[in-house]
Backbone as CSV, one residue per row, in Angstrom:
resi,resn,N_x,N_y,N_z,CA_x,CA_y,CA_z,C_x,C_y,C_z
1,MET,71.136,61.620,145.329,69.725,61.927,145.941,70.046,61.401,147.349
2,SER,69.183,62.418,148.023,69.225,62.244,149.588,68.790,61.239,150.267
3,SER,68.918,60.706,151.443,68.071,59.556,152.097,67.090,60.221,152.139
4,THR,66.532,61.542,152.771,65.020,61.709,152.657,64.196,61.945,151.187
5,SER,64.978,62.081,150.130,64.235,61.858,149.262,63.969,60.589,148.635
6,LYS,64.489,59.203,149.181,64.086,58.120,148.785,62.699,57.857,149.361
7,LYS,62.237,56.529,148.507,61.085,55.853,148.648,61.074,55.338,150.038
8,PRO,60.176,55.276,150.717,59.909,54.441,151.886,59.696,52.966,151.011
9,PHE,60.330,51.975,151.941,60.193,50.354,151.470,59.789,49.241,152.916
10,GLN,59.282,48.318,152.598,58.880,47.642,153.383,59.188,46.223,153.119
11,VAL,59.568,45.057,153.658,60.210,43.996,153.531,59.204,42.653,153.490
12,PHE,58.742,42.082,152.692,57.592,40.961,152.834,58.031,39.502,152.231
13,LEU,58.063,38.862,153.249,58.705,37.246,153.283,57.507,36.186,152.851
14,SER,58.083,35.268,151.880,57.048,34.533,152.150,57.843,33.127,151.947
15,CYS,57.187,31.656,151.988,57.831,30.751,151.703,56.583,29.657,151.415
16,GLU,56.199,29.487,150.386,55.407,28.406,149.818,55.239,27.204,150.237
17,HIS,56.290,26.499,150.325,56.922,25.299,150.449,57.448,24.710,151.722
18,ALA,57.222,25.441,152.791,57.804,25.490,153.856,57.631,23.763,154.458
19,SER,56.696,23.541,154.564,56.103,22.416,155.109,56.102,21.029,154.336
20,ASN,56.357,19.887,154.643,55.575,18.540,154.002,54.519,17.641,154.818
21,ALA,53.809,18.779,155.836,52.610,18.125,156.608,51.292,17.645,155.726
22,VAL,50.989,16.608,155.854,49.534,16.398,155.263,48.227,16.301,155.773
23,PRO,47.411,17.027,155.541,46.206,17.247,156.347,45.395,15.872,156.556
24,ALA,44.720,15.884,157.747,43.853,14.692,158.046,43.356,13.652,157.051
25,MET,42.606,14.497,156.206,41.668,14.677,155.461,42.682,13.770,153.974
26,LEU,43.805,14.107,153.988,44.140,13.538,152.626,45.128,12.330,153.232
27,LYS,45.082,12.179,154.391,46.415,10.992,154.566,46.139,9.592,153.720
28,LYS,44.929,9.346,153.609,44.629,8.453,152.870,45.507,8.069,151.474
29,TYR,45.623,9.262,151.040,46.298,9.435,149.690,47.879,9.037,149.690
30,PHE,48.265,9.516,150.890,49.767,9.221,150.856,50.339,8.288,151.945
31,SER,49.250,7.203,151.907,49.689,6.213,152.877,50.504,5.091,152.218
32,SER,50.829,5.208,151.001,51.913,4.179,150.269,53.279,4.364,150.484
33,LYS,54.027,3.707,150.886,55.846,3.693,150.766,56.393,4.444,150.485
34,LYS,56.105,4.749,149.121,56.562,5.386,148.167,56.127,7.308,148.239
35,ALA,54.918,7.658,149.392,54.291,8.841,149.221,55.386,9.326,150.122
36,ARG,55.290,8.194,151.590,55.496,8.973,152.700,56.837,8.948,152.472
37,GLU,58.040,8.047,151.341,59.095,8.200,151.196,59.491,9.728,150.098
38,LEU,58.426,10.204,149.524,58.596,11.277,148.509,58.110,12.641,149.327
39,LEU,57.468,12.492,150.275,57.088,13.651,151.477,58.764,13.990,152.187
40,GLN,59.191,12.929,152.307,60.887,13.692,152.622,62.046,14.384,152.044
41,THR,61.041,14.422,150.591,62.475,14.883,149.443,61.959,16.574,149.309
42,HIS,62.454,16.787,147.903,62.153,18.273,147.427,60.989,17.856,146.890
43,HIS,60.424,16.563,146.731,58.996,16.503,145.658,57.882,17.189,147.150
44,GLY,58.483,17.006,148.425,57.293,17.240,149.729,57.341,18.338,149.859
45,PHE,58.346,19.267,149.830,59.088,20.510,150.191,59.958,21.149,149.838
46,ASP,59.987,22.254,150.238,61.748,22.971,150.111,62.526,22.465,151.136
47,ILE,63.631,21.858,151.189,64.714,21.846,152.410,65.246,22.877,152.472
48,GLY,65.203,23.150,153.544,66.184,24.101,154.004,65.497,25.553,154.008
49,ALA,64.595,25.817,153.350,63.812,26.962,153.237,63.594,27.580,154.508
50,ALA,62.631,26.798,154.978,61.715,27.333,156.237,62.974,28.035,157.213
51,ASP,63.872,27.178,157.344,65.338,27.607,157.857,65.670,28.960,157.915
52,VAL,65.871,29.319,156.352,66.630,30.428,156.199,65.533,31.544,156.229
53,LEU,64.280,31.048,156.094,62.839,32.131,156.077,63.003,32.783,158.018
54,ALA,63.575,32.137,158.820,63.188,32.197,159.969,64.166,33.032,160.602
55,PHE,65.379,32.929,159.620,66.618,33.866,160.170,66.283,34.819,159.555
56,LEU,65.932,35.306,158.189,65.765,36.234,157.323,65.012,37.385,158.184
57,GLU,64.097,36.801,159.099,63.002,37.031,159.827,63.471,37.939,160.855
58,LYS,64.457,37.405,161.309,65.054,38.189,162.120,65.943,39.272,161.857
59,GLU,66.804,39.159,160.666,67.259,40.072,160.323,66.753,41.336,159.587
60,LEU,65.953,41.015,159.201,65.232,42.400,158.443,64.004,42.697,158.943
61,SER,63.551,42.249,160.154,62.360,42.673,160.450,61.043,43.023,159.401
62,PRO,60.702,41.664,158.937,59.917,42.648,157.569,58.505,42.936,158.042
63,ALA,57.962,43.468,157.326,56.388,44.000,157.430,55.388,42.710,157.658
64,PHE,55.800,41.810,156.925,54.842,40.665,157.026,55.583,39.268,156.491
65,VAL,55.188,38.397,157.295,56.070,37.066,157.115,55.037,35.660,156.918
66,GLN,54.834,35.187,155.773,54.012,34.147,155.848,54.768,33.005,155.200
67,LYS,54.077,31.567,156.027,54.660,30.528,155.263,53.449,29.184,155.171
68,GLY,53.896,28.529,153.946,52.797,27.434,154.016,52.910,26.308,155.136
69,SER,51.756,25.563,155.472,51.742,24.828,156.575,51.357,23.334,156.042
70,LEU,51.136,22.849,154.784,50.754,21.948,154.160,51.812,21.409,152.805
71,THR,52.089,20.151,152.548,53.275,19.836,151.624,51.948,20.240,150.376
72,ARG,53.217,20.695,149.259,52.982,20.963,148.326,52.240,20.016,147.363
73,LEU,52.729,18.634,147.847,51.716,17.750,147.345,50.299,17.385,147.539
74,SER,49.633,18.377,148.092,48.614,18.152,148.733,48.143,19.442,147.893
75,ILE,48.552,20.357,148.004,48.135,21.836,146.874,48.835,22.726,146.744
76,ASP,49.411,22.870,145.618,50.921,24.029,145.673,50.600,25.273,145.603
77,LEU,50.790,26.253,146.800,50.757,27.758,146.975,51.365,28.463,145.881
78,ASN,52.591,27.945,145.316,53.199,28.859,144.451,52.671,28.378,142.557
79,ARG,51.514,27.867,142.755,50.752,28.045,141.158,49.768,28.657,141.058
80,ASN,49.532,29.549,139.896,47.995,29.980,139.664,47.264,29.764,138.350
81,SER,48.167,29.120,137.245,47.191,29.429,136.131,46.059,28.962,136.069
82,ASN,45.683,27.617,136.684,44.767,27.355,136.822,44.457,26.133,138.079
83,ARG,42.883,25.617,138.441,43.254,24.992,139.622,43.704,23.770,139.186
84,HIS,43.815,23.068,138.423,44.447,21.906,138.238,45.518,21.483,138.708
85,SER,46.490,22.718,138.093,48.078,22.676,138.100,48.270,22.793,139.681
86,ARG,47.641,22.947,140.630,47.842,23.259,141.664,48.052,21.684,142.534
87,TYR,47.151,20.605,142.069,47.249,19.434,142.546,48.059,18.375,141.998
88,SER,48.892,17.524,142.913,49.699,16.580,142.616,49.090,15.125,141.940
89,LYS,50.076,14.428,141.643,49.219,12.896,141.101,48.546,12.244,142.182
90,PHE,49.115,12.684,143.744,48.049,11.857,144.921,46.842,12.884,145.448
91,THR,46.680,13.973,144.652,45.311,15.025,145.190,44.587,15.095,143.828
92,GLU,44.830,14.604,142.655,44.035,15.355,141.397,42.824,14.203,141.701
93,ASN,42.959,13.433,142.005,41.870,12.813,142.143,41.072,12.929,143.496
94,ALA,41.151,13.814,144.319,40.559,13.897,145.508,38.926,14.484,145.183
95,THR,38.290,14.412,146.492,36.750,14.604,146.075,36.657,15.954,145.994
96,GLU,35.377,16.610,145.321,35.409,17.695,144.879,35.389,18.633,146.659
97,ALA,34.673,18.035,147.351,34.551,18.456,149.202,36.294,18.829,149.278
98,GLU,37.012,17.792,149.261,38.534,17.967,149.771,39.064,18.717,148.816
99,LYS,39.149,19.087,147.733,39.786,20.349,147.120,38.867,21.485,147.093
100,SER,37.749,21.384,147.541,36.855,22.911,147.822,37.862,23.252,149.401
101,GLU,38.189,22.570,149.798,38.618,22.739,151.454,40.301,23.203,151.270
102,LEU,41.112,22.807,149.985,42.268,22.705,150.005,42.208,24.051,149.457
103,GLU,41.262,24.227,148.370,40.960,25.740,147.773,41.253,27.066,148.848
104,VAL,40.094,26.777,149.706,40.216,27.943,150.588,41.260,27.744,151.688
105,TYR,42.222,26.948,151.716,43.653,27.220,152.307,44.404,27.610,151.241
106,PHE,44.298,27.346,149.863,44.751,28.155,148.658,44.663,29.988,149.211
107,SER,43.343,29.930,149.097,42.804,31.217,148.832,43.170,32.261,150.536
108,LYS,43.428,31.439,151.273,43.492,32.480,152.462,44.928,32.831,152.524
109,TYR,46.020,31.762,152.174,47.178,31.956,152.205,47.358,33.288,151.249
110,ARG,46.820,33.307,150.094,47.355,34.330,149.101,46.405,35.790,149.545
111,GLU,45.587,35.553,150.071,44.449,36.946,150.254,45.222,37.468,151.689
112,ALA,45.841,36.449,152.531,46.598,37.279,153.525,47.890,38.105,152.934
113,MET,48.516,37.803,152.382,49.676,38.705,151.090,48.830,40.252,151.025
114,LEU,47.977,39.845,150.044,47.124,40.649,149.552,46.885,42.213,150.564
115,GLN,46.163,41.517,151.666,45.576,42.668,152.548,46.586,43.208,153.040
116,GLU,47.876,42.494,153.687,48.984,43.246,153.816,49.599,44.447,152.806
117,LEU,49.933,43.959,151.821,50.292,44.895,150.550,49.201,46.179,150.265
118,ASP,48.223,45.725,150.775,47.316,47.195,149.912,47.425,47.851,151.258
119,SER,47.245,47.247,152.382,47.617,47.933,153.699,48.597,48.952,153.299
120,THR,49.419,48.225,153.341,50.864,49.349,152.800,50.888,50.298,151.996
121,PHE,50.140,50.044,150.863,50.321,51.044,149.849,48.767,52.340,150.182
122,LYS,47.847,51.705,150.984,47.135,52.740,151.316,47.287,53.964,152.523
123,THR,48.313,53.056,153.583,49.195,53.828,154.628,50.082,54.982,153.505
124,SER,50.863,54.368,152.456,51.720,55.417,151.824,51.655,54.772,150.517
125,ASN,51.240,55.530,149.647,51.417,55.108,148.024,52.274,55.594,147.539
126,ASN,53.592,55.747,147.861,54.813,56.159,148.039,55.491,55.145,148.068
127,ALA,55.274,54.304,148.748,56.041,53.062,149.209,56.644,52.283,148.333
128,THR,57.408,51.510,148.544,58.153,50.306,147.726,57.978,49.245,148.379
129,ALA,56.909,47.956,148.312,57.126,46.934,148.837,58.025,45.835,148.098
130,VAL,58.840,44.954,148.678,60.288,44.239,148.549,59.667,42.796,148.696
131,HIS,59.053,41.987,147.871,58.919,40.840,148.199,59.465,39.984,147.798
132,LEU,60.324,38.983,149.191,60.752,37.568,148.949,60.298,36.149,149.329
133,SER,60.214,35.728,147.842,59.787,34.442,148.367,60.423,33.365,148.142
134,ILE,61.268,32.756,149.629,62.240,31.808,149.659,61.953,30.587,149.329
135,HIS,62.631,29.807,148.766,62.294,28.333,147.755,64.009,27.730,147.800
136,SER,64.184,26.567,147.990,64.827,25.750,147.484,64.748,24.773,146.568
137,PHE,66.092,24.234,145.913,66.175,23.411,144.589,66.819,22.140,145.060
138,THR,66.638,20.836,144.308,67.751,19.984,144.430,68.538,20.073,143.336
139,ASN,69.955,19.583,144.236,70.792,19.585,143.251,70.933,18.914,141.674
140,LYS,70.217,17.886,142.042,70.473,17.237,140.127,68.580,16.923,140.221
141,LEU,68.287,17.368,138.515,66.645,16.564,138.490,66.804,15.790,137.106
142,ASN,66.212,14.637,137.142,66.393,14.006,135.752,67.897,13.739,135.474
143,GLY,68.870,13.719,136.608,70.055,13.090,136.067,71.014,14.388,135.703
144,ALA,70.553,15.701,135.420,71.270,16.627,135.143,71.463,17.281,136.286
145,VAL,72.705,17.924,136.470,73.373,19.009,137.862,73.058,20.044,137.492
146,ARG,72.208,20.897,138.819,72.112,22.137,138.297,73.659,23.032,138.520
147,ASN,73.700,23.539,138.289,75.366,24.299,138.516,74.956,25.684,139.044
148,ALA,74.254,25.976,140.259,74.124,27.573,140.695,74.054,27.252,142.044
149,ASP,74.514,27.817,143.140,74.275,27.897,144.757,72.947,28.647,144.941
150,LEU,72.792,29.910,144.092,71.681,30.583,144.394,71.263,31.380,143.196
151,GLY,69.790,31.170,143.203,69.086,31.861,141.558,68.282,32.665,142.025
152,ILE,68.263,34.140,141.766,67.589,35.095,142.088,66.431,35.159,140.970
153,LEU,65.147,34.750,140.911,64.416,34.839,139.779,63.821,36.301,139.512
154,TYR,63.363,36.837,138.667,62.532,38.115,138.573,62.146,38.219,137.021
155,ASP,61.457,39.040,137.187,60.443,39.684,135.735,61.700,40.480,134.993
156,PRO,62.024,39.977,133.857,62.854,40.933,132.701,62.499,41.879,132.637
157,ALA,61.003,42.067,132.178,60.275,43.125,131.670,59.795,44.240,132.738
158,ARG,60.809,43.981,133.787,60.042,45.088,134.996,61.814,45.480,135.379
159,THR,61.802,46.797,135.182,62.953,47.463,135.306,63.538,47.467,136.336
160,SER,62.725,47.732,137.246,63.216,47.716,138.520,63.429,46.739,139.140
161,GLU,62.581,45.199,138.404,63.604,44.316,139.306,64.776,43.877,138.466
162,VAL,65.058,44.376,137.287,66.143,43.710,137.079,67.509,44.701,137.768
163,LYS,67.130,46.146,137.809,68.137,46.536,138.480,68.671,46.176,139.866
164,PHE,67.317,46.203,140.701,67.684,45.392,142.471,68.195,44.142,141.904
165,ALA,68.132,43.006,141.058,68.758,41.943,141.218,70.184,42.054,140.565
166,LYS,70.234,42.963,139.548,71.753,42.720,139.184,72.730,43.799,140.388
167,GLU,71.996,44.879,140.897,72.644,45.170,141.978,72.938,44.033,143.145
168,TRP,72.119,43.620,143.459,72.112,42.151,144.636,73.037,41.578,144.353
169,LYS,73.212,41.144,143.341,74.208,39.757,142.697,75.465,40.198,143.140
170,GLN,75.883,41.714,142.370,76.917,42.250,142.670,77.663,42.259,144.069
171,ARG,76.529,42.635,145.045,76.939,42.652,146.197,77.344,41.260,146.877
172,ILE,76.336,40.381,146.924,76.727,38.907,147.200,77.742,38.517,146.637
173,ASN,78.495,38.416,145.396,79.608,37.986,144.957,80.771,38.707,145.621
174,LYS,80.660,39.792,145.804,81.777,41.033,146.729,81.993,39.996,148.111
175,ALA,80.627,40.072,148.522,80.789,39.695,150.163,81.316,38.195,150.135
176,ASP,80.845,37.371,149.236,81.061,35.889,149.074,81.453,35.609,147.739
177,PRO,82.803,35.697,146.989,82.675,35.174,145.519,83.174,34.031,145.463
178,GLN,82.725,32.906,146.182,82.612,31.393,145.755,81.024,31.077,145.575
179,ILE,80.242,31.919,145.998,78.750,31.518,145.665,78.340,31.948,144.704
180,ARG,78.157,30.732,144.030,77.676,30.710,142.414,76.284,31.288,142.313
181,VAL,76.200,32.575,141.915,74.702,33.138,141.595,74.408,33.306,140.293
182,ARG,73.122,32.641,139.923,72.343,33.065,138.425,71.079,33.599,138.757
183,PHE,70.597,34.246,137.657,69.626,34.755,137.135,68.461,33.952,136.324
184,ASN,66.957,34.210,137.186,66.170,33.213,136.308,66.922,31.729,136.249
185,TYR,67.497,31.290,137.426,67.548,30.105,137.143,67.465,29.258,138.730
186,PRO,67.203,28.000,138.720,67.137,26.819,137.526,65.656,26.840,137.013
187,TYR,64.405,28.069,137.021,63.229,28.330,136.445,63.242,30.255,136.329
188,LEU,62.490,30.371,135.415,62.282,31.404,134.860,61.158,32.525,135.824
189,GLY,61.608,33.464,136.402,61.252,34.529,137.031,59.890,34.661,136.749
190,LYS,59.535,35.137,135.410,58.454,35.554,134.932,57.260,34.382,134.982
191,THR,57.476,33.022,135.121,56.306,31.926,134.881,55.558,32.027,136.088
192,ASP,54.758,30.918,136.057,53.547,30.822,136.865,54.318,30.632,138.435
193,GLY,53.926,31.600,139.463,54.075,31.805,140.868,53.734,32.714,141.726
194,HIS,53.861,32.602,142.564,53.202,33.414,143.908,53.549,34.913,143.259
195,ALA,54.808,35.331,143.468,55.489,36.516,142.885,54.573,37.223,141.580
196,THR,54.707,36.161,140.351,54.048,36.532,138.978,52.458,37.082,139.289
197,ALA,51.651,36.742,139.843,50.308,37.013,140.143,50.453,38.234,141.075
198,LEU,51.120,38.636,141.638,51.185,39.667,142.625,51.769,40.946,141.452
199,ARG,52.760,40.736,140.649,53.214,41.566,139.690,51.882,42.078,138.952
200,LYS,51.009,41.252,138.521,49.785,41.597,137.847,48.862,42.366,138.591
201,ARG,48.802,42.127,140.150,48.190,43.085,140.744,48.784,44.444,141.043
202,TYR,49.856,44.714,140.941,50.113,45.896,141.511,51.426,46.256,140.438
203,SER,50.758,47.072,139.675,51.821,47.523,138.617,52.902,48.123,138.719
204,LYS,53.052,48.851,139.968,54.100,50.074,140.331,54.215,49.845,141.942
205,ASN,55.244,49.777,142.534,55.443,49.622,143.674,55.526,48.687,144.439
206,TYR,55.841,47.471,143.490,56.118,45.997,144.073,56.748,45.332,143.322
207,ILE,58.012,45.066,144.074,59.013,44.210,143.332,59.011,42.750,143.891
208,GLY,58.973,41.713,143.337,59.049,40.527,143.740,60.164,39.393,143.273
209,PHE,60.923,38.619,144.276,61.655,37.765,143.643,61.585,36.455,144.206
210,GLU,61.502,34.980,143.656,61.961,34.303,144.238,63.137,33.777,144.008
211,VAL,64.073,33.692,145.919,65.168,33.451,145.724,65.234,31.803,145.998
212,GLU,65.980,31.271,144.907,66.238,29.651,144.908,67.495,29.140,145.526
213,MET,67.488,28.583,146.357,68.793,27.913,147.107,68.953,26.514,146.876
214,ASN,70.240,26.456,146.400,70.341,24.839,146.074,70.357,23.910,147.283
215,GLN,69.699,22.973,147.226,69.807,22.357,148.552,70.855,21.400,149.232
216,ASP,71.846,21.136,148.107,73.041,20.746,148.310,73.933,21.704,149.249
217,TRP,73.848,23.061,148.634,74.334,24.118,149.288,74.190,24.425,150.759
218,LEU,73.140,24.521,151.005,72.424,24.745,152.162,72.621,23.249,153.337
219,SER,72.753,22.534,152.790,73.510,21.014,153.735,74.430,21.353,154.147
220,LYS,75.133,22.039,153.427,76.793,22.444,153.901,76.937,23.786,154.535
221,ALA,75.790,24.610,154.188,76.547,25.993,154.748,75.684,26.031,156.120
222,ASN,75.884,26.950,156.930,75.167,27.459,157.757,74.332,28.212,157.584
223,LYS,72.883,27.755,157.678,71.812,28.821,157.260,71.294,29.857,158.069
224,GLU,71.944,30.541,158.897,72.055,31.441,159.258,73.068,32.645,158.603
225,THR,73.875,31.915,158.712,75.187,32.546,157.661,74.278,32.755,156.386
226,VAL,73.836,31.980,155.977,72.781,32.379,154.494,72.059,33.477,154.768
227,ALA,71.287,33.445,155.578,70.404,34.276,155.432,70.745,35.479,156.073
228,LYS,71.865,35.879,156.671,72.882,36.935,157.203,73.366,37.743,155.893
229,LEU,74.101,36.802,154.815,74.220,37.105,153.789,73.534,38.231,152.967
230,LEU,72.016,37.094,152.525,71.540,37.752,151.705,70.540,39.203,152.321
231,ALA,70.414,39.102,153.726,69.862,40.088,154.117,70.765,41.273,153.832
232,SER,71.799,41.063,154.227,73.506,42.312,154.443,73.330,42.694,153.060
233,THR,73.177,42.340,152.046,73.532,42.657,150.494,72.342,42.978,149.991
234,LEU,71.097,42.862,150.344,69.816,43.166,149.544,70.277,44.968,149.347
235,PRO,70.207,45.183,148.386,70.393,47.006,148.006,69.295,48.021,147.982
236,LEU,68.720,47.344,149.594,67.295,48.650,149.853,67.614,50.199,149.875
237,ASN,68.850,50.293,149.905,68.846,51.928,150.141,69.014,52.416,148.819
238,ASN,68.777,51.350,147.371,69.010,51.934,146.122,67.584,52.320,145.606
239,LEU,66.324,52.136,146.745,64.940,52.192,146.101,64.782,53.574,146.259
C-alpha cells in the first residue's frame, strides 16, 4: 500500500492520574497523617506518569493532550461504571454539593477529549485517532511482585488494537530486549477506564491503549529516554 493511500492519523495523549493535589474544599478529608502519606504514594497518583507524558508531547506533537489536576483519591478520572466507583474512602461520604463539584470536574475532563475527537472525525471521517492513556503502577501490590516493566492494555475484541499492540511490542523489544513488555497487564484493557468509554462512543477510527509503566522501572530509567522509546516504536506508519 502506498503512503498516499494510508489513513491519516492523529495522536491523542491523556494522563488521568497525573496529580496528587487536593482541592481546598476536600482538605478536611485528608487532614490525617495517614491520608497525607497516602497522597505521596501510588494511591494518590501515578508516580512518574506526568513526566513521561510531558516528554511524549515533545516527541509526538499530538493533536490533543490532557492531564488530571486532582488526586485520584478525590475523584478517579479513569472510572466509568458508576458514580460511586469514582470516589475513594476519603471522599465517599463527601457532601452532595462537594460531589457535584467533583462531577463537574470529571465531566469537563471527559468532554474535552470528546470534543477534540469529534472535531477530528468531522474534519476527516477517514482519520484514525490513536489515544495513549499514560499510567504507572506500583512494583508490588498486596505482597505480590509485578513482573513487567511495561504493560500495553487494549481490547482483545478490537482487531485494530490487537494488531497495533503486537507490532508495538515487537518494535520495543527490538529496540531494547531488556524491557519486559506484557499485554493487558497488570490490568485488563477492556475493563473500566477512559479508553473503554471512548471505544463505546467510537466504533471505528479510534484505537485506545493504556500504557502502564512499572514505577520501580521508571525510578531507575531516564524518563525522557522512556518517552523517546515509546514514541519512536509506535507503528503509526502501519495505520
